[in-house]
MDAnalysis code that builds the backbone (N, CA, C; Angstrom):
import MDAnalysis as mda
import numpy as np

u = mda.Universe.empty(219, n_residues=73, atom_resindex=np.repeat(np.arange(73), 3), trajectory=True)
u.add_TopologyAttr("name", ["N", "CA", "C"] * 73)
u.add_TopologyAttr("resid", np.arange(1, 74))
u.add_TopologyAttr("resname", ["MET", "LYS", "ASP", "ARG", "PRO", "TYR", "TYR", "GLN", "TYR", "MET", "LYS", "THR", "GLN", "LEU", "GLY", "ALA", "LYS", "THR", "ALA", "VAL", "GLY", "LYS", "LEU", "ALA", "ASP", "TYR", "ILE", "ALA", "ASP", "ASP", "MET", "SER", "PHE", "PRO", "LYS", "TYR", "SER", "ASN", "ASN", "TYR", "ASP", "GLU", "ILE", "SER", "ASP", "TYR", "LEU", "GLU", "LYS", "ASN", "PRO", "TYR", "LEU", "ASN", "ILE", "SER", "LEU", "ASP", "THR", "PHE", "ASP", "GLU", "SER", "PHE", "SER", "ASP", "TYR", "ARG", "GLU", "TRP", "LEU", "GLN", "SER"])
u.atoms.positions = np.array([
    [-13.328, 11.330, 7.808],
    [-12.673, 10.057, 7.508],
    [-12.815, 9.755, 6.014],
    [-11.710, 9.364, 5.435],
    [-11.708, 9.016, 4.017],
    [-12.323, 7.632, 3.819],
    [-12.846, 7.406, 2.653],
    [-13.370, 6.087, 2.283],
    [-12.681, 5.672, 0.991],
    [-11.439, 5.226, 1.124],
    [-10.634, 4.859, -0.027],
    [-10.101, 3.446, 0.138],
    [-9.913, 2.740, -0.949],
    [-9.352, 1.388, -0.851],
    [-7.864, 1.425, -0.476],
    [-7.378, 0.314, 0.023],
    [-5.978, 0.152, 0.399],
    [-5.065, 0.483, -0.784],
    [-5.428, 0.054, -1.969],
    [-4.636, 0.309, -3.162],
    [-4.384, 1.807, -3.357],
    [-5.384, 2.619, -3.095],
    [-5.252, 4.074, -3.242],
    [-4.172, 4.604, -2.302],
    [-4.149, 4.109, -1.065],
    [-3.105, 4.510, -0.122],
    [-1.741, 4.073, -0.632],
    [-1.644, 2.839, -1.104],
    [-0.351, 2.321, -1.544],
    [0.194, 3.114, -2.727],
    [-0.649, 3.702, -3.532],
    [-0.183, 4.544, -4.630],
    [0.592, 5.742, -4.099],
    [0.281, 6.181, -2.879],
    [1.012, 7.308, -2.287],
    [2.406, 6.884, -1.838],
    [2.656, 5.589, -1.773],
    [3.949, 5.075, -1.319],
    [4.864, 4.646, -2.466],
    [4.391, 4.758, -3.694],
    [5.185, 4.334, -4.852],
    [6.535, 5.042, -4.878],
    [7.582, 4.256, -5.102],
    [8.920, 4.811, -5.241],
    [9.643, 5.093, -3.947],
    [8.953, 4.953, -2.806],
    [9.620, 5.186, -1.518],
    [10.716, 4.142, -1.318],
    [11.824, 4.547, -0.760],
    [12.967, 3.646, -0.538],
    [12.818, 2.907, 0.791],
    [11.661, 2.287, 0.969],
    [11.348, 1.523, 2.171],
    [10.739, 0.192, 1.750],
    [10.565, -0.702, 2.714],
    [9.907, -1.976, 2.417],
    [8.465, -1.736, 1.948],
    [7.796, -0.782, 2.554],
    [6.422, -0.467, 2.145],
    [6.415, 0.098, 0.721],
    [7.388, 0.921, 0.398],
    [7.504, 1.448, -0.952],
    [7.724, 0.345, -1.976],
    [8.549, -0.635, -1.610],
    [8.789, -1.767, -2.510],
    [7.506, -2.579, -2.696],
    [6.762, -2.781, -1.595],
    [5.477, -3.472, -1.684],
    [4.535, -2.702, -2.602],
    [4.509, -1.383, -2.462],
    [3.648, -0.551, -3.308],
    [4.008, -0.719, -4.784],
    [5.295, -0.792, -5.072],
    [5.730, -0.983, -6.453],
    [5.241, -2.328, -7.003],
    [5.357, -3.376, -6.190],
    [4.870, -4.692, -6.612],
    [3.359, -4.672, -6.848],
    [2.638, -4.064, -5.917],
    [1.178, -4.008, -6.034],
    [0.770, -3.258, -7.300],
    [1.448, -2.159, -7.589],
    [1.112, -1.360, -8.776],
    [1.294, -2.160, -10.062],
    [2.242, -3.088, -10.056],
    [2.509, -3.902, -11.249],
    [1.652, -5.166, -11.333],
    [0.898, -5.454, -10.288],
    [0.122, -6.689, -10.195],
    [-1.311, -6.448, -10.678],
    [-1.607, -6.907, -11.875],
    [-2.933, -6.687, -12.455],
    [-4.046, -7.431, -11.733],
    [-3.707, -8.448, -10.955],
    [-4.716, -9.241, -10.257],
    [-4.975, -8.764, -8.831],
    [-4.202, -7.795, -8.349],
    [-4.368, -7.318, -6.971],
    [-5.782, -6.769, -6.778],
    [-6.414, -7.058, -5.622],
    [-7.783, -6.549, -5.367],
    [-7.789, -5.037, -5.113],
    [-7.812, -4.277, -6.163],
    [-7.616, -2.827, -6.110],
    [-8.721, -2.056, -5.381],
    [-9.890, -2.628, -5.266],
    [-10.993, -1.881, -4.663],
    [-11.307, -2.323, -3.240],
    [-10.457, -3.171, -2.685],
    [-10.716, -3.704, -1.347],
    [-10.109, -2.823, -0.260],
    [-10.802, -2.782, 0.865],
    [-10.257, -2.177, 2.071],
    [-10.298, -3.188, 3.218],
    [-10.493, -4.457, 2.871],
    [-10.648, -5.532, 3.842],
    [-9.303, -6.208, 4.113],
    [-8.850, -6.114, 5.358],
    [-7.556, -6.680, 5.745],
    [-7.458, -8.158, 5.399],
    [-8.466, -8.933, 5.763],
    [-8.415, -10.380, 5.542],
    [-8.348, -10.733, 4.060],
    [-9.111, -10.039, 3.252],
    [-9.104, -10.310, 1.811],
    [-7.727, -10.023, 1.202],
    [-7.145, -8.891, 1.553],
    [-5.849, -8.514, 0.989],
    [-4.746, -9.417, 1.537],
    [-4.787, -9.707, 2.827],
    [-3.799, -10.593, 3.442],
    [-3.844, -11.977, 2.808],
    [-5.039, -12.482, 2.604],
    [-5.211, -13.789, 1.965],
    [-4.634, -13.774, 0.551],
    [-4.893, -12.703, -0.177],
    [-4.352, -12.580, -1.533],
    [-2.822, -12.619, -1.506],
    [-2.223, -11.863, -0.582],
    [-0.763, -11.799, -0.509],
    [-0.151, -13.118, -0.042],
    [-0.861, -13.848, 0.795],
    [-0.372, -15.165, 1.216],
    [-0.363, -16.139, 0.032],
    [-1.364, -16.037, -0.806],
    [-1.477, -16.948, -1.954],
    [-0.631, -16.493, -3.147],
    [-0.275, -15.212, -3.176],
    [0.498, -14.628, -4.280],
    [1.643, -13.793, -3.709],
    [2.602, -14.441, -3.066],
    [3.671, -13.670, -2.404],
    [4.568, -12.941, -3.396],
    [5.076, -11.798, -2.951],
    [6.028, -11.027, -3.739],
    [7.428, -11.337, -3.235],
    [8.382, -11.359, -4.113],
    [9.759, -11.669, -3.800],
    [10.326, -10.696, -2.754],
    [10.869, -11.257, -1.679],
    [11.521, -10.482, -0.614],
    [10.599, -9.509, 0.125],
    [9.307, -9.770, 0.133],
    [8.357, -8.941, 0.886],
    [7.673, -9.836, 1.915],
    [7.756, -9.446, 3.181],
    [7.123, -10.246, 4.228],
    [5.722, -9.720, 4.522],
    [4.931, -10.578, 5.144],
    [3.589, -10.141, 5.537],
    [3.654, -9.107, 6.651],
    [4.780, -9.051, 7.369],
    [4.964, -7.992, 8.365],
    [4.951, -6.618, 7.689],
    [5.502, -6.552, 6.504],
    [5.488, -5.292, 5.745],
    [4.055, -4.919, 5.395],
    [3.269, -5.902, 4.991],
    [1.853, -5.631, 4.712],
    [1.156, -5.138, 5.979],
    [1.393, -5.805, 7.111],
    [0.767, -5.389, 8.371],
    [1.110, -3.937, 8.702],
    [2.377, -3.592, 8.532],
    [2.817, -2.215, 8.786],
    [2.090, -1.244, 7.857],
    [2.020, -1.597, 6.587],
    [1.377, -0.704, 5.622],
    [-0.121, -0.582, 5.876],
    [-0.740, -1.668, 6.330],
    [-2.183, -1.610, 6.582],
    [-2.473, -0.740, 7.806],
    [-1.598, -0.800, 8.793],
    [-1.734, 0.081, 9.954],
    [-1.592, 1.544, 9.529],
    [-0.590, 1.820, 8.679],
    [-0.408, 3.172, 8.153],
    [-1.617, 3.599, 7.323],
    [-2.174, 2.672, 6.565],
    [-3.379, 2.936, 5.755],
    [-4.526, 3.381, 6.648],
    [-4.746, 2.682, 7.746],
    [-5.838, 3.043, 8.669],
    [-5.636, 4.452, 9.235],
    [-4.394, 4.790, 9.566],
    [-4.101, 6.154, 10.057],
    [-4.354, 7.174, 8.952],
    [-3.969, 6.833, 7.722],
    [-4.175, 7.717, 6.578],
    [-5.664, 7.989, 6.362],
    [-6.495, 6.976, 6.577],
    [-7.947, 7.158, 6.418],
    [-8.494, 8.166, 7.427],
    [-7.875, 8.237, 8.597],
    [-8.344, 9.123, 9.651],
    [-7.929, 10.593, 9.424],
    [-6.905, 10.785, 8.602],
    [-6.387, 12.154, 8.415],
    [-7.224, 12.965, 7.443],
])
């Protein structure tokens, strides 16, 4: 099992033509994003307080689920 932060996973999604890819692009440009966190609640809270244009929290939920699977691989 990998021990990597959520941000590290999202870097693998940069440029993808999906909602998750768009979220990854926003996160990469956000200097305040909690880059070293792997805590769902902390990241979700951050995104609720600092929403990205046209990105829903459902997209974050999907990406976090994919992140957990990625950690297992």
